[in-house]
C-alpha positions in Angstrom: 0.0 0.0 0.0 3.1 2.4 -0.3 2.1 3.2 -3.7 -1.1 4.5 -2.4 0.4 6.9 -0.1 2.8 8.2 -2.9 -0.3 9.1 -5.2 -1.4 11.2 -2.1 1.9 12.9 -2.0 2.2 13.5 -5.7 -1.3 14.9 -5.4 -0.2 17.4 -2.9 2.6 18.4 -5.2 0.6 19.0 -8.1 -1.8 21.1 -6.0 1.1 23.3 -4.6 2.3 23.7 -7.8 -1.1 24.6 -9.6 -1.8 27.0 -6.7 1.7 28.7 -7.1 1.2 29.0 -10.9 -2.3 30.3 -10.4 -1.5 32.9 -7.7 2.0 33.6 -8.9 1.6 37.4 -8.2 0.5 37.1 -4.6 3.1 34.2 -3.7 6.1 36.2 -5.1 6.8 34.7 -8.4 6.3 37.9 -10.5 9.1 37.0 -12.7 7.0 34.1 -14.3 4.4 36.6 -15.4 7.2 38.7 -17.1 8.9 36.0 -18.7 5.8 33.8 -20.1 2.6 34.6 -21.1 -0.3 34.8 -18.5 -2.6 32.4 -20.5 0.0 29.6 -20.5 0.6 30.0 -16.9 -3.1 29.9 -16.0 -3.4 26.7 -18.4 -0.5 25.0 -16.6 -1.9 25.9 -13.2 -5.1 24.4 -14.2 -3.7 21.4 -15.6 -1.6 20.8 -12.4 -4.8 21.1 -10.1 -6.2 18.6 -12.5 -3.5 16.1 -12.0 -3.8 16.6 -8.2 -7.6 15.9 -8.4 -6.6 12.6 -10.6 -4.0 11.5 -8.2 -6.6 12.1 -5.3 -9.2 9.9 -7.0 -6.9 7.4 -7.3 -5.7 7.4 -3.8 -9.4 7.2 -2.5 -10.4 4.3 -5.1 -7.6 2.3 -4.1 -8.2 2.7 -0.6 -11.9 2.1 -1.0 -10.9 -1.2 -2.9 -8.6 -2.5 0.0 -11.1 -1.9 2.6 -13.8 -3.5 0.5 -11.6 -6.7 0.2 -10.9 -6.8 3.9 -14.8 -6.3 4.7 -16.0 -8.9 2.2 -13.3 -11.3 3.9 -14.6 -10.7 7.2 -18.5 -10.6 6.3 -18.5 -13.6 4.0 -19.2 -16.8 5.9 -17.3 -19.6 4.4 -19.2 -22.6 2.7 -19.5 -25.8 5.1 -17.0 -28.3 4.2 -18.5 -31.2 2.3 -18.4 -34.7 3.9 -16.4 -37.4 2.1 -18.5 -40.3 1.2 -16.4 -43.5 -0.1 -17.6 -45.0 -3.4 -16.1 -48.3 -4.1 -16.8 -47.8 -7.7 -14.5 -44.7 -7.8 -11.5 -46.2 -6.1 -8.9 -46.7 -8.6 -6.3 -47.5 -6.3 -7.6 -50.7 -4.9 -6.1 -53.9 -6.1 -8.2 -55.5 -8.8 -9.6 -59.1 -8.7 -7.3 -61.5 -10.3 -9.0 -62.8 -13.4 -8.2 -66.5 -14.6 -7.4 -67.0 -18.2 -9.9 -68.8 -20.0 -9.7 -72.5 -19.9 -8.3 -74.0 -23.4 -10.3 -77.3 -24.3 
């Protein structure tokens, strides 16, 4: 389940990047606005937030999947074991009766 927590970590990273790109003038990244077009930075910030949402959805679905598996394992009663009934016709390991060769006349 370590992969599941890494998804949450990467989702947080994408969210921080997206917020930084969208609020670049408020967080002290004015040089980005001077160097790159504002539309491109806004698009990049939106995509980063979308990636954060995607990682959050994958994290939640992986978490729900494991909890459902554990719950199903606890709730489902096991089928009662069938009793073994000996059937001599199906016992292929028993020694065969010796057959007598046909008598010649």
